[in-house]
N, CA, C, O and the ligand as a Tripos MOL2 file, in Angstrom:
@<TRIPOS>MOLECULE
protein
  297   295    75     0     0
PROTEIN
NO_CHARGES

@<TRIPOS>ATOM
      1 N           0.7500   -0.9960   -0.0600 N.3       1 MET1
      2 CA          0.1640    0.0400   -0.0380 C.3       1 MET1
      3 C           0.8050    1.2000    0.0910 C.2       1 MET1
      4 O           1.8740    1.2450    0.6990 O.2       1 MET1
      5 N           0.2210    2.3460   -0.4850 N.am      2 LYS2
      6 CA          1.1000    3.7590   -0.2710 C.3       2 LYS2
      7 C           0.9350    4.2510    0.8580 C.2       2 LYS2
      8 O          -0.1650    4.3130    1.4070 O.2       2 LYS2
      9 N           1.9800    4.6550    1.3390 N.am      3 CYS3
     10 CA          1.8380    5.6040    2.7550 C.3       3 CYS3
     11 C           0.8400    6.9300    2.6260 C.2       3 CYS3
     12 O           0.9050    7.7810    1.7390 O.2       3 CYS3
     13 N           0.1090    6.8980    3.4880 N.am      4 PRO4
     14 CA         -0.8140    7.9850    3.7370 C.3       4 PRO4
     15 C          -0.3010    9.3490    3.7760 C.2       4 PRO4
     16 O          -0.9740   10.3120    3.4080 O.2       4 PRO4
     17 N           0.9650    9.4380    4.2510 N.am      5 CYS5
     18 CA          1.6760   10.8140    4.6320 C.3       5 CYS5
     19 C           2.6110   10.9800    3.4460 C.2       5 CYS5
     20 O           2.6350   12.1500    3.0660 O.2       5 CYS5
     21 N           3.2140   10.3430    2.9030 N.am      6 CYS6
     22 CA          4.1200   10.7060    1.6030 C.3       6 CYS6
     23 C           3.9120   10.1420    0.6420 C.2       6 CYS6
     24 O           4.5450   10.5670   -0.3240 O.2       6 CYS6
     25 N           3.0780    9.0850    0.4120 N.am      7 ASN7
     26 CA          2.7900    8.3400   -0.7850 C.3       7 ASN7
     27 C           3.8550    7.5730   -1.6180 C.2       7 ASN7
     28 O           3.8120    7.3880   -2.8340 O.2       7 ASN7
     29 N           4.8610    7.1420   -0.7160 N.am      8 GLN8
     30 CA          5.7120    6.0480   -1.1630 C.3       8 GLN8
     31 C           5.2940    4.7490   -0.8830 C.2       8 GLN8
     32 O           4.5390    4.6250    0.0820 O.2       8 GLN8
     33 N           5.6420    3.6600   -1.5650 N.am      9 GLU9
     34 CA          5.3100    2.2850   -1.2660 C.3       9 GLU9
     35 C           5.7290    1.9580    0.2250 C.2       9 GLU9
     36 O           6.8300    2.2250    0.7070 O.2       9 GLU9
     37 N           4.5460    1.2600    0.9630 N.am     10 MET10
     38 CA          5.1880    0.8240    2.1590 C.3      10 MET10
     39 C           5.4160   -0.5970    2.0400 C.2      10 MET10
     40 O           4.9970   -1.2280    1.0700 O.2      10 MET10
     41 N           6.1210   -1.1760    3.0700 N.am     11 GLU11
     42 CA          6.6990   -2.4890    3.1380 C.3      11 GLU11
     43 C           5.7060   -3.3030    4.0070 C.2      11 GLU11
     44 O           5.2330   -2.6910    4.9650 O.2      11 GLU11
     45 N           5.3680   -4.4180    3.8460 N.am     12 ALA12
     46 CA          4.3530   -4.9710    4.6590 C.3      12 ALA12
     47 C           5.1350   -6.0750    5.7260 C.2      12 ALA12
     48 O           6.1900   -6.6590    5.4760 O.2      12 ALA12
     49 N           4.5490   -6.1630    6.6340 N.am     13 GLY13
     50 CA          5.4360   -7.0970    7.8050 C.3      13 GLY13
     51 C           4.4660   -7.1180    9.0920 C.2      13 GLY13
     52 O           3.2380   -7.1330    9.0090 O.2      13 GLY13
     53 N           5.1420   -7.1170   10.1980 N.am     14 TYR14
     54 CA          4.5050   -7.1520   11.5860 C.3      14 TYR14
     55 C           4.9490   -6.2350   12.3830 C.2      14 TYR14
     56 O           6.0640   -5.7620   12.1630 O.2      14 TYR14
     57 N           4.2270   -5.8190   13.4030 N.am     15 LEU15
     58 CA          4.7820   -5.0320   14.4550 C.3      15 LEU15
     59 C           4.5360   -5.9570   15.5300 C.2      15 LEU15
     60 O           3.4180   -6.4140   15.7690 O.2      15 LEU15
     61 N           5.7730   -6.2850   16.3010 N.am     16 GLN16
     62 CA          5.8120   -7.3230   17.3590 C.3      16 GLN16
     63 C           6.1420   -6.5810   18.5740 C.2      16 GLN16
     64 O           7.0200   -5.7230   18.4900 O.2      16 GLN16
     65 N           5.4820   -6.8210   19.8430 N.am     17 THR17
     66 CA          5.7770   -6.1000   20.8170 C.3      17 THR17
     67 C           6.2360   -7.1220   22.1930 C.2      17 THR17
     68 O           5.6210   -8.1630   22.4230 O.2      17 THR17
     69 N           7.1800   -6.7440   22.8880 N.am     18 GLY18
     70 CA          7.8150   -7.4190   23.9700 C.3      18 GLY18
     71 C           8.1400   -6.2560   24.9160 C.2      18 GLY18
     72 O           7.2710   -5.4290   25.1940 O.2      18 GLY18
     73 N           9.4040   -6.1830   25.4210 N.am     19 THR19
     74 CA          9.9530   -5.0820   26.1380 C.3      19 THR19
     75 C          10.2650   -4.1250   25.2860 C.2      19 THR19
     76 O          10.3550   -2.9670   25.6920 O.2      19 THR19
     77 N          10.5110   -4.4890   23.7930 N.am     20 ARG20
     78 CA         10.7660   -3.4260   22.7960 C.3      20 ARG20
     79 C           9.7870   -3.7020   21.7910 C.2      20 ARG20
     80 O           9.1640   -4.7580   21.8990 O.2      20 ARG20
     81 N           9.5200   -2.8660   20.7430 N.am     21 ILE21
     82 CA          8.7850   -2.9490   19.5900 C.3      21 ILE21
     83 C           9.6120   -3.1860   18.4550 C.2      21 ILE21
     84 O          10.6170   -2.5210   18.2030 O.2      21 ILE21
     85 N           9.1000   -4.3320   17.6290 N.am     22 ALA22
     86 CA         10.0190   -4.5770   16.3590 C.3      22 ALA22
     87 C           9.0370   -4.6520   15.0500 C.2      22 ALA22
     88 O           8.0350   -5.3650   14.9940 O.2      22 ALA22
     89 N           9.4810   -3.8310   14.0600 N.am     23 TRP23
     90 CA          8.8660   -4.2550   12.9010 C.3      23 TRP23
     91 C           9.4630   -5.1640   12.1170 C.2      23 TRP23
     92 O          10.4570   -4.7580   11.5150 O.2      23 TRP23
     93 N           9.0920   -6.4440   11.9280 N.am     24 THR24
     94 CA          9.6200   -7.3910   11.2210 C.3      24 THR24
     95 C           9.0260   -7.9210    9.9890 C.2      24 THR24
     96 O           7.8010   -7.8780    9.8780 O.2      24 THR24
     97 N           9.7680   -8.4310    9.0200 N.am     25 ARG25
     98 CA          9.3370   -9.0540    7.6120 C.3      25 ARG25
     99 C           8.4160  -10.1380    8.1030 C.2      25 ARG25
    100 O           7.2070  -10.1340    7.8730 O.2      25 ARG25
    101 N           9.0430  -11.0640    8.7910 N.am     26 GLU26
    102 CA          8.1980  -12.2920    9.1310 C.3      26 GLU26
    103 C           7.8700  -12.4560   10.6200 C.2      26 GLU26
    104 O           8.6160  -11.9080   11.4310 O.2      26 GLU26
    105 N           6.9910  -13.0460   10.9760 N.am     27 LEU27
    106 CA          6.7080  -13.3130   12.5550 C.3      27 LEU27
    107 C           7.9470  -14.0290   13.0770 C.2      27 LEU27
    108 O           8.3190  -15.0380   12.4780 O.2      27 LEU27
    109 N           8.4980  -13.6710   13.9520 N.am     28 HIS28
    110 CA          9.6150  -14.5700   14.6860 C.3      28 HIS28
    111 C          10.1490  -14.0500   16.0560 C.2      28 HIS28
    112 O          10.1330  -12.8520   16.3370 O.2      28 HIS28
    113 N          10.5330  -14.8350   16.7370 N.am     29 LYS29
    114 CA         10.8650  -14.2090   18.2400 C.3      29 LYS29
    115 C          12.0020  -13.2770   17.6650 C.2      29 LYS29
    116 O          12.7270  -13.5480   16.7090 O.2      29 LYS29
    117 N          12.0210  -11.9960   18.5170 N.am     30 PHE30
    118 CA         13.1910  -11.1460   18.1900 C.3      30 PHE30
    119 C          13.9120  -10.8560   19.3970 C.2      30 PHE30
    120 O          13.3850  -10.9220   20.5070 O.2      30 PHE30
    121 N          15.2190  -10.5050   19.1800 N.am     31 SER31
    122 CA         16.0400  -10.1880   20.1820 C.3      31 SER31
    123 C          16.3650   -8.5560   20.1800 C.2      31 SER31
    124 O          15.6240   -7.7980   19.5550 O.2      31 SER31
    125 N          17.2510   -8.1740   20.7470 N.am     32 LEU32
    126 CA         17.5280   -6.5770   20.8810 C.3      32 LEU32
    127 C          18.1460   -6.3360   19.7440 C.2      32 LEU32
    128 O          18.1940   -5.1570   19.3930 O.2      32 LEU32
    129 N          18.6590   -7.1790   19.0360 N.am     33 LEU33
    130 CA         19.4700   -6.8930   17.7420 C.3      33 LEU33
    131 C          18.6740   -6.8900   16.3840 C.2      33 LEU33
    132 O          18.5530   -8.0050   15.8770 O.2      33 LEU33
    133 N          18.1490   -5.9080   15.7520 N.am     34 PRO34
    134 CA         17.5330   -5.9360   14.6820 C.3      34 PRO34
    135 C          18.1810   -7.0750   13.3670 C.2      34 PRO34
    136 O          19.3960   -7.1090   13.1750 O.2      34 PRO34
    137 N          17.4310   -7.7670   12.7130 N.am     35 ARG35
    138 CA         17.8660   -8.4610   11.5230 C.3      35 ARG35
    139 C          17.8080   -7.2850   10.4320 C.2      35 ARG35
    140 O          17.0850   -6.2950   10.5510 O.2      35 ARG35
    141 N          18.5720   -7.5020    9.4760 N.am     36 LYS36
    142 CA         18.6320   -6.7530    8.1660 C.3      36 LYS36
    143 C          17.0970   -6.1430    7.7580 C.2      36 LYS36
    144 O          16.1730   -6.9410    7.5960 O.2      36 LYS36
    145 N          16.9090   -4.8700    7.6220 N.am     37 GLY37
    146 CA         15.7990   -4.2190    7.3660 C.3      37 GLY37
    147 C          14.6130   -4.0970    8.4200 C.2      37 GLY37
    148 O          13.5090   -3.6450    8.1180 O.2      37 GLY37
    149 N          14.9290   -4.5080    9.5790 N.am     38 GLU38
    150 CA         13.9400   -4.4240   10.7660 C.3      38 GLU38
    151 C          13.9610   -3.2230   11.5090 C.2      38 GLU38
    152 O          14.9750   -2.5470   11.3300 O.2      38 GLU38
    153 N          13.1560   -2.7900   12.2600 N.am     39 VAL39
    154 CA         13.2870   -1.5880   12.9810 C.3      39 VAL39
    155 C          12.6950   -1.8560   14.5100 C.2      39 VAL39
    156 O          11.5880   -2.3010   14.8120 O.2      39 VAL39
    157 N          13.6650   -1.4910   15.2840 N.am     40 ILE40
    158 CA         13.2920   -1.9210   16.8250 C.3      40 ILE40
    159 C          12.9910   -0.5010   17.4210 C.2      40 ILE40
    160 O          13.6900    0.4600   17.1000 O.2      40 ILE40
    161 N          11.8550   -0.3760   18.3660 N.am     41 LEU41
    162 CA         11.8610    0.9240   19.0740 C.3      41 LEU41
    163 C          11.4800    0.4660   20.5970 C.2      41 LEU41
    164 O          10.8450   -0.5220   20.9650 O.2      41 LEU41
    165 N          11.9920    1.3610   21.2480 N.am     42 GLU42
    166 CA         11.4610    1.2120   22.9800 C.3      42 GLU42
    167 C           9.8000    0.9600   23.2170 C.2      42 GLU42
    168 O           8.9010    1.6420   22.7240 O.2      42 GLU42
    169 N           9.6990    0.1770   23.8160 N.am     43 ASN43
    170 CA          8.1440   -0.0150   24.0650 C.3      43 ASN43
    171 C           7.7640    0.3510   25.6040 C.2      43 ASN43
    172 O           8.3080   -0.1630   26.5800 O.2      43 ASN43
    173 N           6.6820    1.3780   25.6510 N.am     44 ASN44
    174 CA          6.3050    1.9080   26.8300 C.3      44 ASN44
    175 C           4.8360    1.7220   26.8880 C.2      44 ASN44
    176 O           4.2290    1.9120   27.9420 O.2      44 ASN44
    177 N           4.1980    1.3300   25.7160 N.am     45 VAL45
    178 CA          2.8740    1.2370   25.4530 C.3      45 VAL45
    179 C           2.1800   -0.1370   25.2350 C.2      45 VAL45
    180 O           1.1040   -0.3540   25.7910 O.2      45 VAL45
    181 N           2.6760   -0.9250   24.5660 N.am     46 PHE46
    182 CA          2.1640   -2.2670   24.1960 C.3      46 PHE46
    183 C           2.8610   -3.4890   24.9150 C.2      46 PHE46
    184 O           4.0510   -3.3520   25.2020 O.2      46 PHE46
    185 N           2.2370   -4.6480   25.2230 N.am     47 LYS47
    186 CA          2.9520   -5.6290   25.8710 C.3      47 LYS47
    187 C           2.3230   -6.9090   25.1130 C.2      47 LYS47
    188 O           1.1680   -7.3330   25.1360 O.2      47 LYS47
    189 N           3.5150   -7.4050   24.4060 N.am     48 GLY48
    190 CA          3.1580   -8.9340   23.9160 C.3      48 GLY48
    191 C           2.1560   -9.1290   22.9300 C.2      48 GLY48
    192 O           1.5990  -10.2240   23.0140 O.2      48 GLY48
    193 N           1.7750   -8.3960   22.0390 N.am     49 VAL49
    194 CA          0.9910   -8.5790   20.9430 C.3      49 VAL49
    195 C           1.5840   -8.3920   19.6590 C.2      49 VAL49
    196 O           2.5360   -7.6260   19.5070 O.2      49 VAL49
    197 N           1.1100   -9.0040   18.7880 N.am     50 ASP50
    198 CA          1.6020   -8.5980   17.2320 C.3      50 ASP50
    199 C           0.5240   -8.0560   16.2290 C.2      50 ASP50
    200 O          -0.6000   -8.5560   16.1750 O.2      50 ASP50
    201 N           0.8520   -7.1880   15.5720 N.am     51 PHE51
    202 CA         -0.1090   -6.6330   14.4610 C.3      51 PHE51
    203 C           0.5490   -6.9600   13.1710 C.2      51 PHE51
    204 O           1.7670   -6.9940   12.9940 O.2      51 PHE51
    205 N          -0.4910   -7.2300   12.1720 N.am     52 HIS52
    206 CA          0.2120   -6.9790   10.5710 C.3      52 HIS52
    207 C           0.2600   -5.5930   10.4800 C.2      52 HIS52
    208 O          -0.6700   -4.8800   10.8570 O.2      52 HIS52
    209 N           1.4780   -5.1000    9.9140 N.am     53 ALA53
    210 CA          1.7490   -3.7690    9.7740 C.3      53 ALA53
    211 C           2.7260   -3.3280    8.5650 C.2      53 ALA53
    212 O           3.8150   -3.8290    8.2870 O.2      53 ALA53
    213 N           2.0850   -2.3020    7.9410 N.am     54 GLN54
    214 CA          2.7950   -1.7200    6.9220 C.3      54 GLN54
    215 C           3.8250   -0.5520    7.2420 C.2      54 GLN54
    216 O           3.3550    0.4480    7.7850 O.2      54 GLN54
    217 N           5.0970   -0.5810    6.9760 N.am     55 ILE55
    218 CA          6.0710    0.3630    7.4480 C.3      55 ILE55
    219 C           6.3490    1.2320    6.2220 C.2      55 ILE55
    220 O           6.3210    0.7930    5.0730 O.2      55 ILE55
    221 N           6.6480    2.6240    6.5840 N.am     56 CYS56
    222 CA          7.2440    3.5810    5.6000 C.3      56 CYS56
    223 C           8.3870    4.1800    6.2090 C.2      56 CYS56
    224 O           8.4070    5.0450    7.0850 O.2      56 CYS56
    225 N           9.4930    3.5180    5.5400 N.am     57 LYS57
    226 CA         10.8540    3.9170    6.2700 C.3      57 LYS57
    227 C          11.2910    5.3730    5.4920 C.2      57 LYS57
    228 O          12.3140    5.9810    5.8060 O.2      57 LYS57
    229 N          10.6540    5.6870    4.7690 N.am     58 HIS58
    230 CA         10.6570    7.3380    4.1510 C.3      58 HIS58
    231 C          10.6340    8.3240    5.3200 C.2      58 HIS58
    232 O          11.5580    8.9690    5.8150 O.2      58 HIS58
    233 N           9.1350    8.2590    5.6770 N.am     59 CYS59
    234 CA          8.8660    9.2760    6.6400 C.3      59 CYS59
    235 C           8.4290    8.6400    8.2660 C.2      59 CYS59
    236 O           7.8850    9.3000    9.1510 O.2      59 CYS59
    237 N           8.7950    7.3430    8.3400 N.am     60 LYS60
    238 CA          8.9140    6.7390    9.5380 C.3      60 LYS60
    239 C           7.4180    6.4260   10.1850 C.2      60 LYS60
    240 O           7.1410    6.6220   11.3680 O.2      60 LYS60
    241 N           6.6540    5.9890    9.3480 N.am     61 LYS61
    242 CA          5.3290    5.6830    9.7760 C.3      61 LYS61
    243 C           5.0440    4.2390    9.7290 C.2      61 LYS61
    244 O           5.6270    3.5400    8.9010 O.2      61 LYS61
    245 N           4.1080    3.6910   10.6340 N.am     62 VAL62
    246 CA          3.5070    2.4010   10.6210 C.3      62 VAL62
    247 C           2.0800    2.3490   10.7920 C.2      62 VAL62
    248 O           1.5040    2.8450   11.7600 O.2      62 VAL62
    249 N           1.4680    1.6950    9.7700 N.am     63 VAL63
    250 CA          0.1550    1.3970    9.6530 C.3      63 VAL63
    251 C          -0.3370    0.1420   10.3090 C.2      63 VAL63
    252 O          -0.0040   -0.8780    9.7070 O.2      63 VAL63
    253 N          -1.0700   -0.0380   11.4280 N.am     64 LEU64
    254 CA         -1.4000   -1.1800   11.8230 C.3      64 LEU64
    255 C          -2.7990   -1.7560   11.6530 C.2      64 LEU64
    256 O          -3.8190   -1.0690   11.7190 O.2      64 LEU64
    257 N          -2.7710   -3.0720   11.4270 N.am     65 ASP65
    258 CA         -3.9950   -3.6090   11.1990 C.3      65 ASP65
    259 C          -4.5580   -4.5060   12.3230 C.2      65 ASP65
    260 O          -3.9590   -5.5140   12.6940 O.2      65 ASP65
    261 N          -5.6470   -4.1310   12.8120 N.am     66 TYR66
    262 CA         -6.1120   -4.9620   14.0650 C.3      66 TYR66
    263 C          -7.2140   -5.6530   13.8200 C.2      66 TYR66
    264 O          -7.9100   -6.0570   14.7510 O.2      66 TYR66
    265 N          -7.5440   -5.8980   12.4500 N.am     67 SER67
    266 CA         -8.8360   -6.6370   12.1280 C.3      67 SER67
    267 C          -8.8310   -8.0770   12.6040 C.2      67 SER67
    268 O          -9.9170   -8.6490   12.6940 O.2      67 SER67
    269 N          -7.5690   -8.8000   12.9570 N.am     68 ASP68
    270 CA         -7.6100  -10.0190   13.4070 C.3      68 ASP68
    271 C          -7.5240  -10.2290   15.0710 C.2      68 ASP68
    272 O          -7.2640  -11.2660   15.6800 O.2      68 ASP68
    273 N          -7.7870   -9.0900   15.5210 N.am     69 LYS69
    274 CA         -7.5530   -8.9920   17.0420 C.3      69 LYS69
    275 C          -9.1420   -8.8570   17.7380 C.2      69 LYS69
    276 O         -10.0730   -8.3100   17.1460 O.2      69 LYS69
    277 N          -9.2320   -9.3740   18.8960 N.am     70 ASN70
    278 CA        -10.4360   -8.8310   19.7820 C.3      70 ASN70
    279 C         -10.3140   -7.4510   19.9390 C.2      70 ASN70
    280 O          -9.2210   -6.9110   20.1050 O.2      70 ASN70
    281 N         -11.4430   -6.8090   19.8940 N.am     71 TYR71
    282 CA        -11.6010   -5.3950   20.3040 C.3      71 TYR71
    283 C         -12.7680   -5.0210   20.5980 C.2      71 TYR71
    284 O         -13.7120   -5.7060   20.2030 O.2      71 TYR71
    285 N         -13.0030   -3.8260   21.3750 N.am     72 GLU72
    286 CA        -14.3750   -3.3330   21.6340 C.3      72 GLU72
    287 C         -14.1560   -1.7510   21.1660 C.2      72 GLU72
    288 O         -13.1690   -1.0150   21.1930 O.2      72 GLU72
    289 N         -15.5500   -1.5640   20.7180 N.am     73 GLU73
    290 CA        -15.8500   -0.0920   20.1960 C.3      73 GLU73
    291 C         -16.9780    0.4870   21.0750 C.2      73 GLU73
    292 O         -18.0890    0.0470   21.3700 O.2      73 GLU73
    293 N         -16.2660    1.7190   21.4230 N.am     74 GLY74
    294 CA        -16.9770    2.5280   22.3660 C.3      74 GLY74
    295 C         -18.0050    3.3280   21.7590 C.2      74 GLY74
    296 O         -18.6970    4.0740   22.4520 O.2      74 GLY74
    297 ZN          5.5720    7.6030    4.2270 Zn       75 ZN75
@<TRIPOS>BOND
     1     1     2 1
     2     2     3 1
     3     3     4 2
     4     3     5 am
     5     5     6 1
     6     6     7 1
     7     7     8 2
     8     7     9 am
     9     9    10 1
    10    10    11 1
    11    11    12 2
    12    11    13 am
    13    13    14 1
    14    14    15 1
    15    15    16 2
    16    15    17 am
    17    17    18 1
    18    18    19 1
    19    19    20 2
    20    19    21 am
    21    21    22 1
    22    22    23 1
    23    23    24 2
    24    23    25 am
    25    25    26 1
    26    26    27 1
    27    27    28 2
    28    27    29 am
    29    29    30 1
    30    30    31 1
    31    31    32 2
    32    31    33 am
    33    33    34 1
    34    34    35 1
    35    35    36 2
    36    35    37 am
    37    37    38 1
    38    38    39 1
    39    39    40 2
    40    39    41 am
    41    41    42 1
    42    42    43 1
    43    43    44 2
    44    43    45 am
    45    45    46 1
    46    46    47 1
    47    47    48 2
    48    47    49 am
    49    49    50 1
    50    50    51 1
    51    51    52 2
    52    51    53 am
    53    53    54 1
    54    54    55 1
    55    55    56 2
    56    55    57 am
    57    57    58 1
    58    58    59 1
    59    59    60 2
    60    59    61 am
    61    61    62 1
    62    62    63 1
    63    63    64 2
    64    63    65 am
    65    65    66 1
    66    66    67 1
    67    67    68 2
    68    67    69 am
    69    69    70 1
    70    70    71 1
    71    71    72 2
    72    71    73 am
    73    73    74 1
    74    74    75 1
    75    75    76 2
    76    75    77 am
    77    77    78 1
    78    78    79 1
    79    79    80 2
    80    79    81 am
    81    81    82 1
    82    82    83 1
    83    83    84 2
    84    83    85 am
    85    85    86 1
    86    86    87 1
    87    87    88 2
    88    87    89 am
    89    89    90 1
    90    90    91 1
    91    91    92 2
    92    91    93 am
    93    93    94 1
    94    94    95 1
    95    95    96 2
    96    95    97 am
    97    97    98 1
    98    98    99 1
    99    99   100 2
   100    99   101 am
   101   101   102 1
   102   102   103 1
   103   103   104 2
   104   103   105 am
   105   105   106 1
   106   106   107 1
   107   107   108 2
   108   107   109 am
   109   109   110 1
   110   110   111 1
   111   111   112 2
   112   111   113 am
   113   113   114 1
   114   114   115 1
   115   115   116 2
   116   115   117 am
   117   117   118 1
   118   118   119 1
   119   119   120 2
   120   119   121 am
   121   121   122 1
   122   122   123 1
   123   123   124 2
   124   123   125 am
   125   125   126 1
   126   126   127 1
   127   127   128 2
   128   127   129 am
   129   129   130 1
   130   130   131 1
   131   131   132 2
   132   131   133 am
   133   133   134 1
   134   134   135 1
   135   135   136 2
   136   135   137 am
   137   137   138 1
   138   138   139 1
   139   139   140 2
   140   139   141 am
   141   141   142 1
   142   142   143 1
   143   143   144 2
   144   143   145 am
   145   145   146 1
   146   146   147 1
   147   147   148 2
   148   147   149 am
   149   149   150 1
   150   150   151 1
   151   151   152 2
   152   151   153 am
   153   153   154 1
   154   154   155 1
   155   155   156 2
   156   155   157 am
   157   157   158 1
   158   158   159 1
   159   159   160 2
   160   159   161 am
   161   161   162 1
   162   162   163 1
   163   163   164 2
   164   163   165 am
   165   165   166 1
   166   166   167 1
   167   167   168 2
   168   167   169 am
   169   169   170 1
   170   170   171 1
   171   171   172 2
   172   171   173 am
   173   173   174 1
   174   174   175 1
   175   175   176 2
   176   175   177 am
   177   177   178 1
   178   178   179 1
   179   179   180 2
   180   179   181 am
   181   181   182 1
   182   182   183 1
   183   183   184 2
   184   183   185 am
   185   185   186 1
   186   186   187 1
   187   187   188 2
   188   187   189 am
   189   189   190 1
   190   190   191 1
   191   191   192 2
   192   191   193 am
   193   193   194 1
   194   194   195 1
   195   195   196 2
   196   195   197 am
   197   197   198 1
   198   198   199 1
   199   199   200 2
   200   199   201 am
   201   201   202 1
   202   202   203 1
   203   203   204 2
   204   203   205 am
   205   205   206 1
   206   206   207 1
   207   207   208 2
   208   207   209 am
   209   209   210 1
   210   210   211 1
   211   211   212 2
   212   211   213 am
   213   213   214 1
   214   214   215 1
   215   215   216 2
   216   215   217 am
   217   217   218 1
   218   218   219 1
   219   219   220 2
   220   219   221 am
   221   221   222 1
   222   222   223 1
   223   223   224 2
   224   223   225 am
   225   225   226 1
   226   226   227 1
   227   227   228 2
   228   227   229 am
   229   229   230 1
   230   230   231 1
   231   231   232 2
   232   231   233 am
   233   233   234 1
   234   234   235 1
   235   235   236 2
   236   235   237 am
   237   237   238 1
   238   238   239 1
   239   239   240 2
   240   239   241 am
   241   241   242 1
   242   242   243 1
   243   243   244 2
   244   243   245 am
   245   245   246 1
   246   246   247 1
   247   247   248 2
   248   247   249 am
   249   249   250 1
   250   250   251 1
   251   251   252 2
   252   251   253 am
   253   253   254 1
   254   254   255 1
   255   255   256 2
   256   255   257 am
   257   257   258 1
   258   258   259 1
   259   259   260 2
   260   259   261 am
   261   261   262 1
   262   262   263 1
   263   263   264 2
   264   263   265 am
   265   265   266 1
   266   266   267 1
   267   267   268 2
   268   267   269 am
   269   269   270 1
   270   270   271 1
   271   271   272 2
   272   271   273 am
   273   273   274 1
   274   274   275 1
   275   275   276 2
   276   275   277 am
   277   277   278 1
   278   278   279 1
   279   279   280 2
   280   279   281 am
   281   281   282 1
   282   282   283 1
   283   283   284 2
   284   283   285 am
   285   285   286 1
   286   286   287 1
   287   287   288 2
   288   287   289 am
   289   289   290 1
   290   290   291 1
   291   291   292 2
   292   291   293 am
   293   293   294 1
   294   294   295 1
   295   295   296 2
@<TRIPOS>SUBSTRUCTURE
     1 MET1         2 RESIDUE 1 A MET
     2 LYS2         6 RESIDUE 1 A LYS
     3 CYS3        10 RESIDUE 1 A CYS
     4 PRO4        14 RESIDUE 1 A PRO
     5 CYS5        18 RESIDUE 1 A CYS
     6 CYS6        22 RESIDUE 1 A CYS
     7 ASN7        26 RESIDUE 1 A ASN
     8 GLN8        30 RESIDUE 1 A GLN
     9 GLU9        34 RESIDUE 1 A GLU
    10 MET10       38 RESIDUE 1 A MET
    11 GLU11       42 RESIDUE 1 A GLU
    12 ALA12       46 RESIDUE 1 A ALA
    13 GLY13       50 RESIDUE 1 A GLY
    14 TYR14       54 RESIDUE 1 A TYR
    15 LEU15       58 RESIDUE 1 A LEU
    16 GLN16       62 RESIDUE 1 A GLN
    17 THR17       66 RESIDUE 1 A THR
    18 GLY18       70 RESIDUE 1 A GLY
    19 THR19       74 RESIDUE 1 A THR
    20 ARG20       78 RESIDUE 1 A ARG
    21 ILE21       82 RESIDUE 1 A ILE
    22 ALA22       86 RESIDUE 1 A ALA
    23 TRP23       90 RESIDUE 1 A TRP
    24 THR24       94 RESIDUE 1 A THR
    25 ARG25       98 RESIDUE 1 A ARG
    26 GLU26      102 RESIDUE 1 A GLU
    27 LEU27      106 RESIDUE 1 A LEU
    28 HIS28      110 RESIDUE 1 A HIS
    29 LYS29      114 RESIDUE 1 A LYS
    30 PHE30      118 RESIDUE 1 A PHE
    31 SER31      122 RESIDUE 1 A SER
    32 LEU32      126 RESIDUE 1 A LEU
    33 LEU33      130 RESIDUE 1 A LEU
    34 PRO34      134 RESIDUE 1 A PRO
    35 ARG35      138 RESIDUE 1 A ARG
    36 LYS36      142 RESIDUE 1 A LYS
    37 GLY37      146 RESIDUE 1 A GLY
    38 GLU38      150 RESIDUE 1 A GLU
    39 VAL39      154 RESIDUE 1 A VAL
    40 ILE40      158 RESIDUE 1 A ILE
    41 LEU41      162 RESIDUE 1 A LEU
    42 GLU42      166 RESIDUE 1 A GLU
    43 ASN43      170 RESIDUE 1 A ASN
    44 ASN44      174 RESIDUE 1 A ASN
    45 VAL45      178 RESIDUE 1 A VAL
    46 PHE46      182 RESIDUE 1 A PHE
    47 LYS47      186 RESIDUE 1 A LYS
    48 GLY48      190 RESIDUE 1 A GLY
    49 VAL49      194 RESIDUE 1 A VAL
    50 ASP50      198 RESIDUE 1 A ASP
    51 PHE51      202 RESIDUE 1 A PHE
    52 HIS52      206 RESIDUE 1 A HIS
    53 ALA53      210 RESIDUE 1 A ALA
    54 GLN54      214 RESIDUE 1 A GLN
    55 ILE55      218 RESIDUE 1 A ILE
    56 CYS56      222 RESIDUE 1 A CYS
    57 LYS57      226 RESIDUE 1 A LYS
    58 HIS58      230 RESIDUE 1 A HIS
    59 CYS59      234 RESIDUE 1 A CYS
    60 LYS60      238 RESIDUE 1 A LYS
    61 LYS61      242 RESIDUE 1 A LYS
    62 VAL62      246 RESIDUE 1 A VAL
    63 VAL63      250 RESIDUE 1 A VAL
    64 LEU64      254 RESIDUE 1 A LEU
    65 ASP65      258 RESIDUE 1 A ASP
    66 TYR66      262 RESIDUE 1 A TYR
    67 SER67      266 RESIDUE 1 A SER
    68 ASP68      270 RESIDUE 1 A ASP
    69 LYS69      274 RESIDUE 1 A LYS
    70 ASN70      278 RESIDUE 1 A ASN
    71 TYR71      282 RESIDUE 1 A TYR
    72 GLU72      286 RESIDUE 1 A GLU
    73 GLU73      290 RESIDUE 1 A GLU
    74 GLY74      294 RESIDUE 1 A GLY
    75 ZN75       297 GROUP 0 **** ****
């Protein structure tokens, strides 16, 4: 998909969370060191979930897909 902010093509993958957040191309256990092409962020928000996620490395945006998660709408 195209990035909604800069219109560049985004990369599909996953946003996985633990004590840190990692955007990964494939779902896998991640360590503190990113594999090639991955992005790891500090995590103060999420705990132990993973999302399908598109990343734009050009303007540093991630779009999460939570359609496969249980959720509540207010
Ligand atoms: Zn972008």
